[in-house]
C-alpha positions in Angstrom: 6.4 14.7 3.7 6.6 16.1 7.2 6.9 13.3 9.7 5.6 15.5 12.6 2.5 16.4 10.6 1.8 12.7 10.1 2.2 12.0 13.9 0.0 15.0 14.7 -2.7 13.8 12.4 -2.7 10.4 14.1 -2.6 11.9 17.6 -5.6 14.1 16.8 -7.5 11.1 15.4 -6.7 9.0 18.5 -7.7 11.8 20.9 -11.0 12.3 19.0 -11.8 8.7 20.0 -10.6 8.9 23.6 -7.4 7.0 22.8 -3.7 8.0 23.2 -0.5 7.7 21.3 1.5 4.9 22.9 5.1 4.2 22.3 4.1 1.1 20.4 1.8 3.0 18.1 4.6 5.5 17.5 7.1 2.8 16.6 4.6 1.2 14.2 3.9 4.5 12.5 7.6 5.4 12.2 8.4 2.0 10.6 5.6 2.4 8.1 6.8 5.9 7.3 10.5 4.9 6.9 9.8 2.0 4.6 7.2 3.8 2.5 6.3 0.7 0.5 3.4 -1.7 0.2 3.4 -4.0 3.2 1.6 -6.9 4.8 0.8 -6.6 8.5 2.6 -9.8 9.4 5.8 -8.6 7.6 5.6 -5.3 9.5 5.4 -7.2 12.7 8.5 -9.2 11.8 10.4 -6.0 10.9 9.4 -4.4 14.2 10.6 -7.5 16.1 13.8 -7.6 14.1 14.4 -3.9 15.0 14.1 -4.8 18.7 10.6 -3.7 19.4 8.5 -6.0 21.5 5.1 -5.3 20.1 2.4 -7.9 19.9 1.0 -8.9 16.6 -2.5 -7.9 17.8 -1.3 -4.4 18.6 0.2 -4.1 15.1 -3.0 -5.3 13.5 -5.1 -2.9 15.6 -2.8 0.0 15.0 -2.8 -0.6 11.2 -6.6 -0.6 11.3 -6.6 2.7 13.2 -4.2 4.2 10.6 -6.4 3.0 7.8 -9.6 4.3 9.4 -8.0 7.8 9.8 -6.8 7.9 6.2 -3.1 7.6 6.8 -3.0 4.1 5.2 -5.2 2.4 2.7 -5.7 -1.2 1.7 -3.6 -1.8 -1.4 -3.3 -4.6 -4.0 -1.6 -7.8 -2.9 0.9 -9.6 -5.0 -0.5 -12.4 -7.1 -1.2 -15.5 -5.1 -1.3 -13.7 -1.7 -4.4 -14.1 0.4 -3.2 -11.3 2.9 -4.3 -7.7 2.8 -1.6 -5.2 1.9 -1.4 -1.6 2.9 0.3 1.6 1.7 1.0 5.0 3.2 -1.2 7.6 1.5 -1.1 10.5 4.0 0.4 13.5 2.3 0.4 11.8 -1.1 0.5 14.7 -3.6 -0.3 12.6 -6.6 -2.9 9.8 -6.8 -1.5 6.7 -8.4 -2.5 3.4 -9.9 -0.9 0.0 -9.6 0.7 -2.1 -12.4 1.2 -5.7 -11.3 3.1 -8.5 -13.0 0.9 -11.5 -13.0 3.8 -13.9 -12.9 6.2 -12.5 -10.2 3.6 -10.3 -8.3 5.9 -7.2 -8.4 3.8 -4.0 -8.0 4.8 -0.7 -9.6 3.1 2.6 -8.8 2.1 4.7 -11.8 0.8 8.3 -11.6 -1.2 9.2 -14.7 -3.1 12.5 -14.6 -4.9 11.7 -17.9 -6.3 8.5 -16.4 -7.3 10.4 -13.3 -9.1 12.9 -15.4 -11.0 10.1 -17.2 -12.0 8.6 -13.9 -13.2 11.9 -12.6 -15.3 12.5 -15.8 -16.8 9.0 -15.5 -17.7 9.6 -11.8 -19.4 12.9 -12.7 -21.2 11.4 -15.6 -22.6 8.8 -13.2 -23.5 11.4 -10.6 -20.6 10.7 -8.3 -18.0 12.8 -6.7 -14.7 11.0 -6.9 -13.3 10.6 -3.4 -10.8 7.8 -4.0 -10.0 5.3 -6.6 -8.2 2.1 -7.1 -7.0 0.8 -10.4 -5.1 -2.4 -10.9 -3.5 -3.1 -14.2 -2.1 -6.7 -14.6 0.6 -7.6 -17.1 4.1 -9.1 -17.2 7.1 -7.2 -15.9 9.8 -6.0 -18.3 12.4 -8.5 -16.9 10.1 -11.4 -17.6 9.2 -10.2 -21.1 12.7 -9.2 -22.2 14.9 -11.8 -20.3 12.4 -14.6 -20.0 13.1 -14.8 -16.2 12.3 -12.5 -13.3 15.2 -11.7 -10.9 12.9 -11.1 -8.0 10.9 -14.3 -8.1 13.0 -16.6 -10.4 9.9 -17.3 -12.4 10.3 -18.0 -16.1 8.1 -16.6 -18.8 5.3 -19.0 -19.5 5.4 -20.7 -23.0 3.6 -18.9 -25.8 0.1 -20.3 -26.5 -0.5 -21.5 -30.0 -3.2 -19.4 -31.8 
C-alpha cells in the first residue's frame, strides 16, 4: 500500500471539514500504518509515548475517530474479555476478510474467504441490500490450545472436556 496515498486521503478528508493535518495526526497515522495490526487506542497511545511522541490521549482518541469516520480505520473485534474497542487499518485493503478468534486466549486471525464473501453478497441481494461492508466473527479454539493443551501467547490451558 502506498503510504503517501493514505496520507493524501486523510488530508483531503480533514480539509473537507475545515481541519488540517497536524504533526500529531501524522505521527498517529504513521504508527497505525507501520504496525498494521488490530489495536486498542490506549495501547496506541502508549506506543506513541514510548517512541518519544508527546501526544495527549485525547488527541489520539479524536484522531482515531476521524480516521474511522473517513474509512481508513474500522472498528474491529476485541479479544475475549476485553471491554475496549479495537481498530484495524482497512484503507487500501484489497481483499475483505473475516476474523477467527480463539475463545480461550483471545488471539485473532484474519481469514480471507472469497466463497464466504460471495455468500454474504447473495444474502444481501436476496434481502434487497447492497453489501457495503461486513463483519464476521468466528469463535473457536486456537491450534496451539487444541494440539498442545496450552497457548504460548496467554499461558491458558485447554479447558477440561465436558462429559456428554
